[in-house]
C-alpha positions as semicolon CSV with decimal commas, in nm:
position;residue;x (nm);y (nm);z (nm)
1;M;23,648;19,624;-5,180
2;A;23,450;19,472;-4,849
3;P;23,076;19,477;-4,858
4;I;22,909;19,755;-4,642
5;R;22,688;19,630;-4,362
6;P;22,376;19,793;-4,295
7;Q;22,359;20,002;-4,000
8;L;22,081;19,933;-3,723
9;P;21,897;20,220;-3,588
10;L;21,979;20,355;-3,266
11;S;21,640;20,256;-3,108
12;R;21,656;19,908;-3,234
13;K;21,983;19,849;-3,071
14;R;21,882;19,985;-2,723
15;S;21,592;19,714;-2,753
16;T;21,824;19,437;-2,843
17;V;22,038;19,534;-2,545
18;L;21,709;19,539;-2,295
19;L;21,600;19,224;-2,432
20;L;21,937;19,051;-2,389
21;C;21,951;19,186;-2,033
22;A;21,611;19,059;-1,950
23;S;21,697;18,719;-2,072
24;L;22,003;18,698;-1,891
25;L;21,837;18,820;-1,561
26;A;21,564;18,536;-1,605
27;T;21,812;18,278;-1,657
28;G;21,996;18,374;-1,316
29;C;21,704;18,393;-1,118
30;S;21,585;18,036;-1,239
31;K;21,921;17,902;-1,146
32;Q;21,891;18,058;-0,798
33;Q;21,538;17,895;-0,764
34;E;21,676;17,562;-0,855
35;A;21,975;17,590;-0,588
36;A;21,727;17,630;-0,305
37;P;21,634;17,279;-0,161
38;P;21,240;17,222;-0,163
39;P;21,072;17,170;0,199
40;V;21,053;16,828;0,338
41;Y;20,664;16,712;0,398
42;V;20,595;16,553;0,725
43;Q;20,314;16,484;0,964
44;A;20,301;16,660;1,297
45;V;20,062;16,689;1,596
46;H;20,040;16,877;1,931
47;P;20,109;16,699;2,256
48;V;19,750;16,637;2,431
49;R;19,656;16,592;2,782
50;G;19,487;16,262;2,870
51;T;19,488;15,939;3,082
52;I;19,748;15,665;3,005
53;S;19,786;15,323;3,192
54;Q;20,103;15,088;3,201
55;P;20,029;14,779;3,001
56;I;20,194;14,461;3,190
57;A;20,201;14,162;2,929
58;A;20,281;13,793;2,987
59;D;20,204;13,463;2,892
60;A;20,001;13,226;3,079
61;T;19,789;12,897;3,100
62;L;19,449;12,858;3,182
63;A;19,374;12,656;3,481
64;P;19,065;12,533;3,663
65;L;18,907;12,725;3,957
66;A;18,932;12,406;4,167
67;Q;19,025;12,062;4,087
68;A;18,993;11,714;4,268
69;A;19,190;11,391;4,167
70;I;18,967;11,143;4,346
71;S;19,143;10,845;4,490
72;P;19,010;10,554;4,707
73;K;19,143;10,489;5,042
74;I;19,147;10,104;4,998
75;T;19,214;9,875;4,696
76;A;18,887;9,708;4,555
77;P;18,709;9,640;4,217
78;V;18,511;9,901;4,078
79;K;18,131;9,777;4,116
80;K;17,968;10,054;3,932
81;F;18,048;10,403;3,769
82;F;17,751;10,689;3,771
83;V;17,936;10,931;3,570
84;Q;18,098;10,968;3,237
85;R;18,358;11,220;3,107
86;G;18,195;11,551;3,063
87;S;17,935;11,484;3,321
88;R;17,835;11,791;3,557
89;V;17,844;11,694;3,912
90;R;17,782;11,852;4,249
91;A;17,976;11,861;4,563
92;G;17,873;11,534;4,762
93;Q;17,737;11,352;4,454
94;L;17,792;10,972;4,441
95;L;18,043;10,904;4,138
96;A;18,107;10,532;4,165
97;T;18,088;10,231;4,420
98;L;18,352;9,969;4,478
99;E;18,299;9,605;4,599
100;N;18,225;9,619;4,957
101;S;18,033;9,295;5,089
102;D;18,322;9,190;5,329
103;L;18,339;9,540;5,463
104;A;17,958;9,548;5,522
105;A;17,977;9,228;5,716
106;A;18,248;9,373;5,928
107;A;18,044;9,680;5,983
108;L;17,747;9,470;6,072
109;D;17,933;9,256;6,327
110;N;18,096;9,567;6,498
111;K;17,736;9,732;6,498
112;G;17,617;9,420;6,708
113;T;17,921;9,436;6,946
114;Y;17,861;9,791;6,992
115;N;17,489;9,750;7,081
116;A;17,596;9,477;7,344
117;A;17,838;9,722;7,506
118;L;17,587;9,982;7,506
119;G;17,326;9,761;7,708
120;T;17,615;9,647;7,945
121;F;17,677;10,014;8,013
122;D;17,288;10,077;8,072
123;I;17,294;9,775;8,315
124;A;17,610;9,885;8,497
125;T;17,526;10,249;8,528
126;Q;17,135;10,226;8,605
127;A;17,129;9,899;8,800
128;T;17,433;9,713;8,934
129;V;17,627;10,037;9,053
130;P;17,338;10,189;9,223
131;E;17,238;9,853;9,387
132;D;17,575;9,800;9,529
133;A;17,565;10,131;9,672
134;V;17,236;10,082;9,842
135;R;17,332;9,751;9,995
136;A;17,660;9,917;10,138
137;E;17,408;10,174;10,303
138;L;17,178;9,911;10,437
139;D;17,471;9,720;10,567
140;L;17,596;10,019;10,760
141;T;17,259;10,100;10,882
142;Q;17,231;9,756;11,031
143;A;17,576;9,776;11,182
144;R;17,514;10,086;11,351
145;A;17,184;9,978;11,496
146;N;17,369;9,663;11,639
147;L;17,626;9,886;11,773
148;N;17,369;10,101;11,954
149;L;17,208;9,779;12,102
150;A;17,541;9,633;12,217
151;Q;17,610;9,999;12,384
152;S;17,287;10,009;12,556
153;I;17,336;9,636;12,686
154;V;17,667;9,716;12,822
155;D;17,525;10,020;12,993
156;G;17,246;9,838;13,150
157;R;17,463;9,552;13,287
158;T;17,703;9,806;13,419
159;Q;17,453;9,939;13,648
160;L;17,342;9,613;13,754
161;F;17,659;9,469;13,811
162;A;17,727;9,765;14,024
163;Q;17,428;9,703;14,223
164;G;17,527;9,320;14,279
165;A;17,232;9,213;14,069
166;I;17,438;9,026;13,797
167;P;17,780;8,845;13,813
168;G;18,069;8,992;13,642
169;R;18,053;8,728;13,349
170;D;17,743;8,874;13,218
171;L;17,909;9,236;13,190
172;D;18,218;9,098;13,037
173;T;17,998;8,912;12,772
174;A;17,808;9,248;12,688
175;K;18,142;9,424;12,649
176;A;18,270;9,168;12,406
177;A;17,954;9,198;12,190
178;L;18,008;9,598;12,201
179;V;18,341;9,556;12,052
180;Q;18,234;9,316;11,769
181;A;17,946;9,550;11,688
182;K;18,183;9,849;11,674
183;A;18,422;9,656;11,430
184;A;18,116;9,553;11,224
185;H;18,007;9,925;11,216
186;E;18,356;10,041;11,101
187;I;18,386;9,775;10,835
188;A;18,039;9,869;10,711
189;K;18,112;10,234;10,703
190;Q;18,445;10,174;10,520
191;H;18,268;9,956;10,267
192;L;18,024;10,235;10,181
193;E;18,274;10,490;10,124
194;A;18,469;10,246;9,900
195;V;18,172;10,195;9,702
196;Q;18,093;10,547;9,668
197;K;18,452;10,684;9,606
198;I;18,625;10,388;9,432
199;S;18,414;10,105;9,334
200;H;18,137;10,320;9,187
201;K;18,391;10,533;8,973
202;A;18,572;10,251;8,874
203;A;18,260;10,038;8,762
204;L;18,154;10,343;8,572
205;E;18,467;10,394;8,395
206;N;18,492;10,010;8,304
207;A;18,158;10,009;8,144
208;Q;18,233;10,324;7,964
209;G;18,568;10,196;7,850
210;Q;18,412;9,872;7,705
211;L;18,124;10,104;7,533
212;T;18,403;10,339;7,353
213;S;18,619;10,046;7,250
214;A;18,309;9,884;7,090
215;K;18,187;10,219;6,939
216;G;18,521;10,284;6,803
217;K;18,546;9,943;6,634
218;Y;18,218;10,008;6,473
219;L;18,287;10,359;6,333
220;G;18,600;10,214;6,204
221;A;18,423;9,962;6,006
222;E;18,163;10,210;5,880
223;A;18,440;10,421;5,788
224;Q;18,612;10,162;5,594
225;L;18,272;10,068;5,429
226;S;18,225;10,439;5,343
227;Y;18,556;10,439;5,165
228;T;18,382;10,203;4,889
229;E;18,174;10,511;4,779
230;I;18,348;10,767;4,576
231;R;18,165;11,103;4,592
232;S;18,275;11,457;4,456
233;P;18,415;11,699;4,721
234;I;18,360;11,972;4,447
235;S;18,086;12,091;4,206
236;G;18,218;12,083;3,845
237;V;18,278;11,853;3,547
238;V;18,431;11,531;3,512
239;T;18,750;11,557;3,311
240;D;18,913;11,223;3,346
241;R;18,783;10,841;3,427
242;P;19,064;10,613;3,340
243;L;18,896;10,292;3,451
244;F;18,591;10,084;3,371
245;A;18,362;9,898;3,615
246;G;18,503;9,554;3,710
247;E;18,872;9,701;3,679
248;T;19,061;9,711;4,027
249;A;19,091;10,077;4,179
250;S;19,411;10,100;4,373
251;A;19,458;10,302;4,702
252;G;19,620;10,655;4,632
253;N;19,562;10,630;4,244
254;P;19,298;10,884;4,102
255;V;18,974;10,714;3,942
256;I;18,806;11,012;3,868
257;T;18,915;11,378;3,827
258;V;18,659;11,663;3,868
259;M;18,742;12,028;3,775
260;D;18,543;12,345;3,849
261;T;18,556;12,539;3,520
262;S;18,265;12,782;3,594
263;A;18,557;13,045;3,611
264;L;18,927;12,973;3,497
265;L;19,273;13,119;3,623
266;A;19,532;13,264;3,389
267;K;19,849;13,197;3,618
268;L;20,155;13,386;3,527
269;H;20,491;13,507;3,672
270;L;20,599;13,880;3,678
271;A;20,918;14,080;3,801
272;Q;20,865;14,221;4,131
273;T;20,875;14,590;4,019
274;Q;20,577;14,491;3,791
275;A;20,379;14,332;4,035
276;Q;20,416;14,607;4,285
277;Q;20,191;14,815;4,028
278;L;19,907;14,581;4,056
279;S;19,627;14,544;4,322
280;N;19,360;14,288;4,349
281;G;19,053;14,366;4,132
282;A;19,259;14,536;3,851
283;S;19,148;14,500;3,512
284;A;19,301;14,281;3,229
285;S;19,250;14,139;2,914
286;V;19,333;13,765;2,789
287;V;19,393;13,688;2,434
288;V;19,279;13,335;2,373
289;P;19,356;13,110;2,073
290;G;19,059;13,103;1,845
291;V;18,883;13,374;2,017
292;A;18,847;13,701;1,799
293;D;18,820;13,939;2,086
294;P;19,032;13,970;2,394
295;V;18,854;13,833;2,701
296;E;18,798;14,063;3,015
297;A;18,972;13,927;3,339
298;K;19,029;14,046;3,686
299;V;19,346;14,021;3,905
300;S;19,233;13,786;4,177
301;L;19,557;13,689;4,354
302;I;19,893;13,825;4,391
303;S;20,150;13,625;4,590
304;P;20,261;13,762;4,892
305;A;20,598;13,581;4,848
306;L;20,849;13,555;4,574
307;D;20,893;13,235;4,387
308;P;21,231;13,105;4,529
309;G;21,351;12,935;4,209
310;S;21,268;13,226;3,977
311;T;21,245;13,520;4,232
312;T;20,923;13,622;4,038
313;V;20,570;13,696;4,179
314;E;20,299;13,478;4,068
315;V;19,973;13,654;3,966
316;W;19,644;13,481;3,887
317;L;19,393;13,655;3,642
318;R;19,020;13,516;3,699
319;I;18,825;13,477;3,383
320;E;18,443;13,390;3,397
321;N;18,355;13,085;3,215
322;A;17,988;13,018;3,273
323;H;17,910;12,878;2,922
324;S;18,242;12,665;2,915
325;A;18,357;12,858;2,595
326;F;18,726;12,834;2,729
327;K;18,924;12,504;2,815
328;A;19,166;12,452;3,108
329;G;19,530;12,403;2,976
330;T;19,510;12,660;2,691
331;P;19,808;12,889;2,645
332;V;19,697;13,250;2,651
333;H;19,868;13,603;2,632
334;T;19,752;13,851;2,905
335;T;19,769;14,216;2,941
336;I;19,714;14,392;3,283
337;T;19,648;14,741;3,331
338;G;19,918;14,877;3,551
339;R;19,979;15,209;3,717
340;T;19,796;15,487;3,569
341;A;19,836;15,862;3,505
342;A;19,572;16,105;3,469
343;N;19,644;16,455;3,303
344;A;19,931;16,324;3,144
345;L;20,130;16,493;2,843
346;L;20,082;16,238;2,569
347;I;20,243;16,208;2,225
348;P;20,222;15,926;1,976
349;A;20,468;15,643;2,039
350;E;20,604;15,675;1,671
351;A;20,734;16,020;1,730
352;V;20,990;15,916;1,984
353;Q;21,358;15,837;1,865
354;T;21,602;15,628;2,061
355;A;21,968;15,691;2,061
356;S;22,249;15,455;1,995
357;D;22,297;15,414;2,364
358;G;21,920;15,290;2,397
359;A;21,860;15,517;2,689
360;T;21,827;15,869;2,532
361;K;21,498;15,967;2,394
362;S;21,427;16,252;2,177
363;V;21,181;16,400;1,933
364;M;21,186;16,613;1,623
365;I;20,968;16,934;1,638
366;I;20,883;17,209;1,387
367;T;21,013;17,556;1,518
368;P;20,840;17,876;1,433
369;E;21,065;17,925;1,149
370;G;20,933;17,605;0,991
371;T;21,259;17,429;1,045
372;A;21,318;17,066;1,210
373;A;21,493;17,056;1,546
374;K;21,567;16,782;1,797
375;R;21,427;16,788;2,147
376;A;21,540;16,552;2,434
377;V;21,272;16,435;2,617
378;K;21,199;16,205;2,937
379;L;20,927;15,966;2,903
380;G;20,704;15,803;3,151
381;I;20,427;15,536;3,098
382;Q;20,455;15,392;2,744
383;T;20,206;15,190;2,548
384;A;20,210;15,069;2,178
385;A;20,024;15,405;2,060
386;S;20,105;15,654;2,287
387;V;20,370;15,770;2,551
388;Q;20,371;15,999;2,851
389;V;20,616;16,288;2,813
390;L;20,751;16,402;3,187
391;N;20,987;16,657;3,058
392;G;21,108;16,843;2,744
393;L;20,785;16,937;2,578
394;T;20,469;17,159;2,620
395;S;20,133;17,150;2,466
396;A;20,236;17,408;2,226
397;D;20,507;17,218;2,087
398;T;20,463;17,070;1,711
399;V;20,587;16,736;1,729
400;I;20,667;16,530;1,395
401;T;20,514;16,185;1,396
402;T;20,606;16,074;1,036
403;G;20,914;16,148;0,829
404;A;21,135;16,238;1,128
405;Y;21,385;15,972;1,099
406;G;21,704;16,070;0,884
407;L;21,576;16,441;0,901
408;D;21,864;16,714;0,966
409;E;21,827;16,983;1,219
410;G;21,759;17,311;1,027
411;T;21,577;17,119;0,736
412;K;21,283;17,310;0,610
413;V;20,947;17,123;0,672
414;K;20,613;17,137;0,586
415;I;20,307;16,969;0,711
416;G;20,119;16,778;0,472
417;T;20,169;16,534;0,161
418;A;20,425;16,604;-0,110
419;P;20,267;16,748;-0,438
420;A;20,429;16,456;-0,632
421;E;20,244;16,198;-0,402
422;K;19,917;16,411;-0,445
423;D;19,966;16,416;-0,821
424;D;20,047;16,039;-0,840
425;S;19,739;15,966;-0,593
426;G;19,514;16,195;-0,840
427;K;19,641;16,007;-1,141
428;K;19,584;15,661;-0,987
429;A;19,235;15,789;-0,910
430;A;19,160;15,918;-1,243
431;G;19,319;15,579;-1,390
432;G;19,072;15,379;-1,177
433;K;18,777;15,562;-1,283
434;D;18,872;15,509;-1,652
């Protein structure tokens, strides 16, 4: 006979069924919660209004404000140098002299010739020429007096001859003397006119020509002598002096180089579209090797024409260098402030995503439902930190800055740090305290 199992009370049966149902319900709810994906934690900001400027970057080399490679015009040995490399000089300062004994003698000889010509000119203009004119005037006056006398004699004898008081021979003699007096008067008159109009002018021109020629030779000799003195055309510092005293300086070859480094020029070449954004006086910064902070600079020149070889525009940046902290020839990296937009809508540059075509730009935003959505945007000025949004966003949008890459649209997102990262950071902090 089979054993008889004890029967449970009805109330215990109902309790057991209810407990089983509750257990099954709890198990189902747990599985449902596990099936729902957790939200993705991101960092996000709202677009803000502000001012942004387009940076234009380029490499350049520092050049002196002015430079003079001084070379002599004659070939001669160097007599003496008055400066060394690194010496500061002023414009017009004597830097060196060349051997010049022969040129000094030639200049002295030409000076004597010039002085003699000057004396001759004074004699010609103040004595000889006036004396000739006076003599010609006196000759004309005397000839006029003789002519008047001869005329009066002819008149008197004509009356006497008419009265029969004198023979005809005496009248003829008087008329012949009158003809001679007229001829002498005419000659004296023409001589005076020649002296006044031609001889006087020719004598002056001859004397002036001799004086000018002598003066030219003298000035030429003086110029040759002056070439033996090497002077600085600019103020600055001596950067090169290849010769020593006693060595021969050749005409056309630099013997001293002077640079004005009180300010330096960073010369760079930009595309025409970039150069069109600039204006003289625009601010810039220059990164100099070995200098911790960027150096302030200003745009001092924008070339009015394109470089025919590279079709670029040459731009100069001026850097003040009063304490000679920077050296000419140093390669530098420059950044110029280009066009500026005020009250622009700005977002962090890291929020922008670029499509595979390289042209389409977009950002991920958080919808009011807390999900991620892609939004196409049109950008304007861009910097390393921020970008200007021309179209596609408003100040009310929430733009994802960190965690947007690889994020699908419709994904639940939450602003903040994931709990696991918080726990890890808390444990690390606690571990650091131990």
